[in-house]
C-alpha atoms as a printed R data frame, in Angstrom:
    type eleno elety resid chain resno      x        y        z
1   ATOM     1    CA   MET     A     1 36.949 -328.156 -116.160
2   ATOM     2    CA   SER     A     2 37.499 -325.960 -119.226
3   ATOM     3    CA   ASN     A     3 37.218 -322.876 -116.993
4   ATOM     4    CA   PHE     A     4 40.480 -323.891 -115.282
5   ATOM     5    CA   LEU     A     5 42.492 -324.443 -118.473
6   ATOM     6    CA   PRO     A     6 44.323 -322.018 -120.786
7   ATOM     7    CA   LYS     A     7 42.190 -321.011 -123.779
8   ATOM     8    CA   ARG     A     8 44.244 -323.050 -126.242
9   ATOM     9    CA   TYR     A     9 43.020 -326.269 -124.603
10  ATOM    10    CA   PHE     A    10 39.534 -327.641 -125.165
11  ATOM    11    CA   VAL     A    11 37.636 -330.388 -123.335
12  ATOM    12    CA   GLY     A    12 35.654 -332.949 -125.302
13  ATOM    13    CA   THR     A    13 34.702 -336.578 -125.715
14  ATOM    14    CA   GLY     A    14 35.438 -338.858 -128.663
15  ATOM    15    CA   PHE     A    15 38.210 -340.816 -130.336
16  ATOM    16    CA   ILE     A    16 41.856 -340.628 -131.399
17  ATOM    17    CA   VAL     A    17 42.836 -341.810 -134.881
18  ATOM    18    CA   PHE     A    18 46.307 -343.315 -135.418
19  ATOM    19    CA   ILE     A    19 47.767 -343.707 -138.923
20  ATOM    20    CA   ASN     A    20 49.302 -347.158 -139.334
21  ATOM    21    CA   ASP     A    21 51.231 -347.021 -142.590
22  ATOM    22    CA   ASN     A    22 53.475 -344.630 -144.495
23  ATOM    23    CA   HIS     A    23 52.224 -342.882 -147.599
24  ATOM    24    CA   ASP     A    24 53.513 -344.454 -150.816
25  ATOM    25    CA   LEU     A    25 53.567 -341.527 -153.225
26  ATOM    26    CA   LYS     A    26 55.269 -343.288 -156.137
27  ATOM    27    CA   GLY     A    27 53.350 -342.972 -159.380
28  ATOM    28    CA   LEU     A    28 50.619 -340.798 -157.895
29  ATOM    29    CA   HIS     A    29 49.527 -337.709 -159.754
30  ATOM    30    CA   PRO     A    30 49.251 -334.634 -157.461
31  ATOM    31    CA   ASN     A    31 45.550 -334.370 -158.302
32  ATOM    32    CA   ASN     A    32 44.866 -337.999 -157.430
33  ATOM    33    CA   THR     A    33 42.468 -338.160 -154.469
34  ATOM    34    CA   GLU     A    34 44.281 -341.321 -153.347
35  ATOM    35    CA   PHE     A    35 46.953 -338.970 -152.043
36  ATOM    36    CA   LEU     A    36 44.626 -337.907 -149.212
37  ATOM    37    CA   ASN     A    37 43.194 -341.332 -148.448
38  ATOM    38    CA   LEU     A    38 44.322 -342.749 -145.094
39  ATOM    39    CA   LYS     A    39 44.004 -346.406 -146.035
40  ATOM    40    CA   SER     A    40 45.222 -347.948 -142.820
41  ATOM    41    CA   HIS     A    41 44.457 -346.497 -139.419
42  ATOM    42    CA   SER     A    42 43.481 -347.539 -135.909
43  ATOM    43    CA   THR     A    43 41.004 -345.879 -133.557
44  ATOM    44    CA   SER     A    44 41.145 -345.628 -129.787
45  ATOM    45    CA   HIS     A    45 38.281 -346.624 -127.506
46  ATOM    46    CA   GLN     A    46 35.789 -343.816 -126.911
47  ATOM    47    CA   LEU     A    47 37.308 -341.327 -124.499
48  ATOM    48    CA   ASP     A    48 35.119 -340.074 -121.652
49  ATOM    49    CA   ILE     A    49 37.021 -336.803 -121.335
50  ATOM    50    CA   VAL     A    50 39.929 -335.668 -123.491
51  ATOM    51    CA   ILE     A    51 41.861 -332.422 -123.133
52  ATOM    52    CA   TYR     A    52 43.396 -331.349 -126.418
53  ATOM    53    CA   ASP     A    53 45.297 -328.484 -128.025
54  ATOM    54    CA   ASN     A    54 42.804 -326.760 -130.307
55  ATOM    55    CA   THR     A    55 45.167 -323.941 -131.351
56  ATOM    56    CA   ASN     A    56 47.967 -325.863 -133.003
57  ATOM    57    CA   TYR     A    57 46.029 -328.967 -134.082
58  ATOM    58    CA   ALA     A    58 42.522 -328.720 -135.472
59  ATOM    59    CA   PRO     A    59 40.288 -331.769 -134.816
60  ATOM    60    CA   ILE     A    60 39.745 -334.163 -137.700
61  ATOM    61    CA   PHE     A    61 36.043 -333.906 -136.912
62  ATOM    62    CA   ARG     A    62 34.019 -331.934 -134.377
63  ATOM    63    CA   ASP     A    63 30.328 -331.791 -133.573
64  ATOM    64    CA   GLY     A    64 29.736 -329.870 -130.364
65  ATOM    65    CA   ASP     A    65 31.832 -331.549 -127.661
66  ATOM    66    CA   PHE     A    66 32.269 -334.727 -129.719
67  ATOM    67    CA   VAL     A    67 35.646 -334.829 -131.474
68  ATOM    68    CA   VAL     A    68 37.868 -337.096 -133.514
69  ATOM    69    CA   LEU     A    69 41.474 -336.127 -132.854
70  ATOM    70    CA   ARG     A    70 44.966 -336.661 -134.162
71  ATOM    71    CA   PRO     A    71 47.387 -337.889 -131.464
72  ATOM    72    CA   GLU     A    72 49.481 -334.702 -131.614
73  ATOM    73    CA   SER     A    73 46.699 -332.635 -130.069
74  ATOM    74    CA   VAL     A    74 45.960 -334.844 -127.048
75  ATOM    75    CA   ARG     A    75 47.269 -333.803 -123.639
76  ATOM    76    CA   SER     A    76 45.195 -335.730 -121.083
77  ATOM    77    CA   ILE     A    77 42.524 -338.430 -121.018
78  ATOM    78    CA   ILE     A    78 40.170 -339.115 -118.115
79  ATOM    79    CA   GLU     A    79 37.982 -342.178 -117.607
80  ATOM    80    CA   VAL     A    80 35.068 -341.236 -115.352
81  ATOM    81    CA   LYS     A    81 33.094 -343.697 -113.218
82  ATOM    82    CA   GLY     A    82 30.024 -342.835 -111.171
83  ATOM    83    CA   PHE     A    83 30.591 -345.894 -108.990
84  ATOM    84    CA   LEU     A    84 34.093 -347.338 -108.925
85  ATOM    85    CA   SER     A    85 34.727 -351.070 -108.460
86  ATOM    86    CA   ASP     A    86 37.752 -353.306 -108.877
87  ATOM    87    CA   SER     A    87 36.247 -354.712 -112.075
88  ATOM    88    CA   ASN     A    88 35.777 -351.381 -113.837
89  ATOM    89    CA   VAL     A    89 39.206 -350.225 -112.638
90  ATOM    90    CA   SER     A    90 40.575 -353.239 -114.516
91  ATOM    91    CA   GLU     A    91 38.444 -352.317 -117.554
92  ATOM    92    CA   CYS     A    92 39.819 -348.767 -117.539
93  ATOM    93    CA   ALA     A    93 43.391 -350.029 -117.236
94  ATOM    94    CA   THR     A    94 42.851 -352.491 -120.104
95  ATOM    95    CA   LYS     A    95 41.524 -349.693 -122.336
96  ATOM    96    CA   PHE     A    96 44.542 -347.561 -121.469
97  ATOM    97    CA   ILE     A    97 46.852 -350.478 -122.249
98  ATOM    98    CA   SER     A    98 45.395 -350.760 -125.769
99  ATOM    99    CA   LEU     A    99 45.753 -347.008 -126.166
100 ATOM   100    CA   GLY     A   100 49.330 -347.159 -124.859
101 ATOM   101    CA   ARG     A   101 50.357 -349.679 -127.488
102 ATOM   102    CA   LEU     A   102 48.833 -347.566 -130.255
103 ATOM   103    CA   TRP     A   103 50.630 -344.547 -128.847
104 ATOM   104    CA   LYS     A   104 53.961 -346.357 -128.734
105 ATOM   105    CA   GLU     A   105 53.637 -347.478 -132.364
106 ATOM   106    CA   TYR     A   106 52.691 -343.988 -133.522
107 ATOM   107    CA   SER     A   107 55.466 -342.408 -131.462
108 ATOM   108    CA   ASP     A   108 57.985 -344.645 -133.234
109 ATOM   109    CA   ARG     A   109 56.834 -343.096 -136.519
110 ATOM   110    CA   TYR     A   110 58.178 -339.770 -135.279
111 ATOM   111    CA   ASP     A   111 61.655 -341.264 -135.282
112 ATOM   112    CA   LEU     A   112 61.225 -341.834 -139.017
113 ATOM   113    CA   TYR     A   113 60.205 -338.199 -139.512
114 ATOM   114    CA   GLU     A   114 62.959 -336.719 -137.337
115 ATOM   115    CA   SER     A   115 64.781 -335.158 -140.304
116 ATOM   116    CA   TYR     A   116 61.661 -333.113 -141.094
117 ATOM   117    CA   PHE     A   117 61.644 -331.389 -137.705
118 ATOM   118    CA   ASP     A   118 64.007 -328.544 -136.862
119 ATOM   119    CA   GLU     A   119 64.046 -329.259 -133.121
120 ATOM   120    CA   GLY     A   120 63.832 -333.056 -133.007
121 ATOM   121    CA   ARG     A   121 60.148 -332.934 -132.133
122 ATOM   122    CA   LYS     A   122 58.681 -335.924 -130.316
123 ATOM   123    CA   LEU     A   123 55.101 -336.995 -129.797
124 ATOM   124    CA   HIS     A   124 53.766 -335.555 -126.539
125 ATOM   125    CA   LYS     A   125 52.873 -338.377 -124.108
126 ATOM   126    CA   PRO     A   126 49.443 -337.674 -122.577
127 ATOM   127    CA   GLY     A   127 48.407 -337.979 -118.962
128 ATOM   128    CA   LEU     A   128 46.010 -340.850 -118.198
129 ATOM   129    CA   PHE     A   129 43.576 -340.563 -115.304
130 ATOM   130    CA   ILE     A   130 40.686 -342.384 -113.630
131 ATOM   131    CA   MET     A   131 38.113 -340.467 -111.574
132 ATOM   132    CA   GLY     A   132 35.566 -342.309 -109.447
133 ATOM   133    CA   TRP     A   133 32.872 -340.173 -107.847
134 ATOM   134    CA   ASN     A   134 31.665 -342.933 -105.564
135 ATOM   135    CA   VAL     A   135 32.419 -346.548 -104.656
136 ATOM   136    CA   ALA     A   136 30.176 -349.466 -105.573
137 ATOM   137    CA   VAL     A   137 29.133 -351.790 -102.748
138 ATOM   138    CA   ASP     A   138 28.129 -355.446 -102.701
139 ATOM   139    CA   LYS     A   139 24.933 -356.930 -101.233
140 ATOM   140    CA   ASN     A   140 26.506 -356.798  -97.764
141 ATOM   141    CA   GLU     A   141 27.287 -353.065  -98.171
142 ATOM   142    CA   LYS     A   142 31.000 -353.858  -98.419
143 ATOM   143    CA   PRO     A   143 32.915 -351.480 -100.720
144 ATOM   144    CA   ARG     A   144 33.960 -353.052 -104.020
145 ATOM   145    CA   CYS     A   145 36.971 -350.763 -104.286
146 ATOM   146    CA   THR     A   146 39.314 -349.256 -101.698
147 ATOM   147    CA   GLY     A   147 42.488 -347.218 -101.723
148 ATOM   148    CA   LYS     A   148 44.470 -350.447 -101.446
149 ATOM   149    CA   SER     A   149 42.564 -352.504 -104.020
150 ATOM   150    CA   LEU     A   150 42.604 -349.567 -106.468
151 ATOM   151    CA   ARG     A   151 46.400 -349.458 -106.669
152 ATOM   152    CA   ARG     A   152 46.700 -353.248 -106.587
153 ATOM   153    CA   LYS     A   153 44.203 -353.670 -109.420
154 ATOM   154    CA   ILE     A   154 46.061 -351.159 -111.604
155 ATOM   155    CA   VAL     A   155 49.348 -352.968 -110.949
156 ATOM   156    CA   SER     A   156 47.927 -356.471 -111.454
157 ATOM   157    CA   THR     A   157 46.294 -355.474 -114.757
158 ATOM   158    CA   TYR     A   158 49.521 -353.952 -116.067
159 ATOM   159    CA   ARG     A   159 51.506 -356.998 -114.958
160 ATOM   160    CA   LYS     A   160 49.025 -359.339 -116.644
161 ATOM   161    CA   GLU     A   161 48.785 -357.450 -119.952
162 ATOM   162    CA   PHE     A   162 52.201 -355.795 -120.300
163 ATOM   163    CA   SER     A   163 55.608 -357.401 -120.714
164 ATOM   164    CA   LYS     A   164 58.392 -356.189 -118.407
165 ATOM   165    CA   ASP     A   165 59.857 -354.203 -121.282
166 ATOM   166    CA   GLU     A   166 56.508 -352.491 -121.909
167 ATOM   167    CA   GLN     A   167 56.163 -351.632 -118.226
168 ATOM   168    CA   ILE     A   168 59.283 -349.459 -118.391
169 ATOM   169    CA   ASP     A   169 58.969 -348.214 -121.990
170 ATOM   170    CA   GLN     A   170 59.049 -344.419 -121.755
171 ATOM   171    CA   LYS     A   171 57.040 -344.016 -124.962
172 ATOM   172    CA   ILE     A   172 54.018 -345.850 -123.567
173 ATOM   173    CA   PRO     A   173 51.655 -343.659 -121.531
174 ATOM   174    CA   MET     A   174 50.493 -345.333 -118.327
175 ATOM   175    CA   ILE     A   175 47.970 -344.311 -115.687
176 ATOM   176    CA   ASN     A   176 49.252 -341.281 -113.803
177 ATOM   177    CA   THR     A   177 46.538 -340.870 -111.194
178 ATOM   178    CA   ALA     A   178 43.350 -342.635 -110.095
179 ATOM   179    CA   CYS     A   179 41.036 -340.970 -107.560
180 ATOM   180    CA   ILE     A   180 38.118 -341.861 -105.343
181 ATOM   181    CA   TYR     A   181 36.373 -338.584 -104.599
182 ATOM   182    CA   ASP     A   182 36.731 -337.385 -101.005
183 ATOM   183    CA   ASP     A   183 38.694 -340.538 -100.152
184 ATOM   184    CA   CYS     A   184 42.048 -341.196 -101.799
185 ATOM   185    CA   VAL     A   185 44.484 -340.479 -104.608
186 ATOM   186    CA   VAL     A   186 46.504 -343.299 -106.169
187 ATOM   187    CA   SER     A   187 49.479 -342.044 -108.174
188 ATOM   188    CA   ALA     A   188 52.335 -343.517 -110.170
189 ATOM   189    CA   ILE     A   189 55.592 -343.250 -108.260
190 ATOM   190    CA   THR     A   190 59.303 -343.809 -108.841
191 ATOM   191    CA   TYR     A   191 61.303 -344.594 -105.720
192 ATOM   192    CA   ILE     A   192 64.733 -345.746 -104.549
193 ATOM   193    CA   ASP     A   193 64.908 -349.005 -102.601
194 ATOM   194    CA   GLU     A   194 68.310 -350.395 -101.588
195 ATOM   195    CA   ASP     A   195 70.037 -348.357 -104.300
196 ATOM   196    CA   GLU     A   196 67.688 -349.685 -106.975
197 ATOM   197    CA   VAL     A   197 65.046 -347.689 -108.820
198 ATOM   198    CA   GLY     A   198 61.515 -348.998 -108.429
199 ATOM   199    CA   HIS     A   199 58.214 -348.118 -110.087
200 ATOM   200    CA   GLY     A   200 54.747 -348.579 -108.696
201 ATOM   201    CA   TYR     A   201 51.603 -346.924 -107.386
202 ATOM   202    CA   ILE     A   202 51.058 -345.233 -104.024
203 ATOM   203    CA   THR     A   203 47.840 -344.547 -102.113
204 ATOM   204    CA   MET     A   204 47.569 -341.105 -100.508
205 ATOM   205    CA   ARG     A   205 44.849 -339.276  -98.602
206 ATOM   206    CA   GLY     A   206 42.105 -337.646 -100.649
207 ATOM   207    CA   ARG     A   207 41.378 -334.711  -98.352
208 ATOM   208    CA   PHE     A   208 43.359 -331.625  -97.499
209 ATOM   209    CA   VAL     A   209 45.261 -331.468  -94.216
210 ATOM   210    CA   ARG     A   210 44.714 -328.274  -92.257
211 ATOM   211    CA   TYR     A   211 45.911 -327.142  -88.810
212 ATOM   212    CA   ASP     A   212 43.673 -325.674  -86.145
213 ATOM   213    CA   GLU     A   213 44.511 -322.809  -83.788
214 ATOM   214    CA   LYS     A   214 46.375 -325.195  -81.492
215 ATOM   215    CA   GLY     A   215 48.520 -326.526  -84.325
216 ATOM   216    CA   SER     A   216 46.769 -329.893  -84.464
217 ATOM   217    CA   PRO     A   217 46.190 -331.372  -87.933
218 ATOM   218    CA   PHE     A   218 42.749 -332.325  -89.192
219 ATOM   219    CA   LEU     A   219 41.310 -333.547  -92.486
220 ATOM   220    CA   ASP     A   220 39.403 -330.850  -94.317
221 ATOM   221    CA   ARG     A   221 37.581 -330.922  -97.662
222 ATOM   222    CA   ASP     A   222 38.187 -333.123 -100.718
223 ATOM   223    CA   CYS     A   223 41.478 -332.651 -102.558
224 ATOM   224    CA   THR     A   224 41.096 -335.295 -105.281
225 ATOM   225    CA   VAL     A   225 39.693 -332.833 -107.853
226 ATOM   226    CA   TRP     A   226 42.533 -330.395 -107.273
227 ATOM   227    CA   SER     A   227 45.078 -333.200 -107.302
228 ATOM   228    CA   LEU     A   228 43.690 -334.347 -110.639
229 ATOM   229    CA   LEU     A   229 43.803 -330.807 -112.020
230 ATOM   230    CA   SER     A   230 47.386 -330.390 -110.822
231 ATOM   231    CA   SER     A   231 48.418 -333.580 -112.607
232 ATOM   232    CA   ILE     A   232 46.679 -332.446 -115.788
233 ATOM   233    CA   TYR     A   233 48.540 -329.134 -115.722
234 ATOM   234    CA   VAL     A   234 51.859 -330.995 -115.722
235 ATOM   235    CA   HIS     A   235 50.958 -332.404 -119.151
236 ATOM   236    CA   LEU     A   236 50.140 -329.050 -120.735
237 ATOM   237    CA   ASP     A   237 52.579 -326.952 -122.728
238 ATOM   238    CA   SER     A   238 51.942 -324.137 -120.258
239 ATOM   239    CA   PRO     A   239 53.760 -322.682 -117.233
240 ATOM   240    CA   PHE     A   240 52.847 -324.573 -114.092
241 ATOM   241    CA   ASN     A   241 52.782 -323.288 -110.509
242 ATOM   242    CA   PRO     A   242 51.351 -325.771 -107.975
243 ATOM   243    CA   ASP     A   243 50.648 -322.990 -105.453
244 ATOM   244    CA   TYR     A   244 47.718 -321.917 -107.612
245 ATOM   245    CA   VAL     A   245 46.342 -325.385 -108.209
246 ATOM   246    CA   TYR     A   246 47.002 -327.680 -105.266
247 ATOM   247    CA   PHE     A   247 47.825 -326.596 -101.730
248 ATOM   248    CA   ASP     A   248 48.048 -328.726  -98.618
249 ATOM   249    CA   GLN     A   249 49.271 -327.348  -95.308
250 ATOM   250    CA   SER     A   250 51.149 -330.589  -94.672
251 ATOM   251    CA   MET     A   251 54.040 -331.435  -96.968
252 ATOM   252    CA   THR     A   252 54.408 -335.030  -95.790
253 ATOM   253    CA   LEU     A   253 52.211 -338.114  -96.154
254 ATOM   254    CA   SER     A   254 52.979 -339.197  -92.592
255 ATOM   255    CA   VAL     A   255 50.549 -336.607  -91.187
256 ATOM   256    CA   LEU     A   256 47.082 -338.182  -91.027
257 ATOM   257    CA   PRO     A   257 47.915 -340.820  -93.643
258 ATOM   258    CA   HIS     A   258 45.162 -342.604  -95.536
259 ATOM   259    CA   GLU     A   259 44.099 -345.865  -93.903
260 ATOM   260    CA   HIS     A   260 45.326 -347.749  -96.981
261 ATOM   261    CA   CYS     A   261 48.510 -345.746  -97.411
262 ATOM   262    CA   GLY     A   262 51.146 -347.854  -99.108
263 ATOM   263    CA   THR     A   263 52.964 -348.634 -102.353
264 ATOM   264    CA   THR     A   264 52.586 -351.599 -104.676
265 ATOM   265    CA   ASP     A   265 55.610 -352.367 -106.848
266 ATOM   266    CA   LEU     A   266 54.942 -352.686 -110.566
267 ATOM   267    CA   LEU     A   267 57.716 -355.212 -111.237
268 ATOM   268    CA   THR     A   268 56.928 -357.645 -108.398
269 ATOM   269    CA   GLY     A   269 53.292 -356.857 -107.669
270 ATOM   270    CA   LYS     A   270 54.106 -356.807 -103.957
271 ATOM   271    CA   ASP     A   271 53.329 -354.100 -101.409
272 ATOM   272    CA   LYS     A   272 56.260 -352.087 -100.085
273 ATOM   273    CA   ASN     A   273 56.665 -350.924  -96.509
274 ATOM   274    CA   ASP     A   274 56.124 -347.155  -96.294
């Protein structure tokens, strides 16, 4: 993956450390080592893959690909599953929920520091992704995750763990995209329904649409990897041109739609008609 990213961004695995309290400098001598002691902090779950800015923010610790990072450096986080099931989708979402709450709390600290920044700097909200390379099956060879259950499980976990206010809090990072390789892409979506704004997750095809010599559409190779890469690029502080990352000859989901194409609303938990 690092070969497809600008040089300022590195790919690693590890943890994010969040400072919990403000420094109390009263009565401390400048040479007192207590000045540098981060007494209270929280640590994220171990991140399978994290993309971080290595130019502007040095890691707190690095040993090969293993890193401990400050939140400011993080741009995207990917949970990777060899075999995806509804249960480990829920586990991934729960981990991201814990991370989201830590991120929200730390982002609020930036409001306290606003006077120190010339341009009203805010904490960059990272992209959150799930990548499943295959689907687990039960003893009857029935898939334990589908394009429909994937989006429903993400929504049901958020609805169970998050309050309504948290679901729409712009400071809390939420899952952007979840993929089943060579099958489907489930993405967060904002839509208009009867003049009201809705939020949810939509299932889309996971293979490129191409047209043959007669102009008939057909499904070609996997597009989940390129869709994931495109979404990651959106979260980088770099110019983004989708023509060089993700290209589908069909610009509408109505052409050869995924068999589980549909949207599940985050607020109600119900499927919408597409």
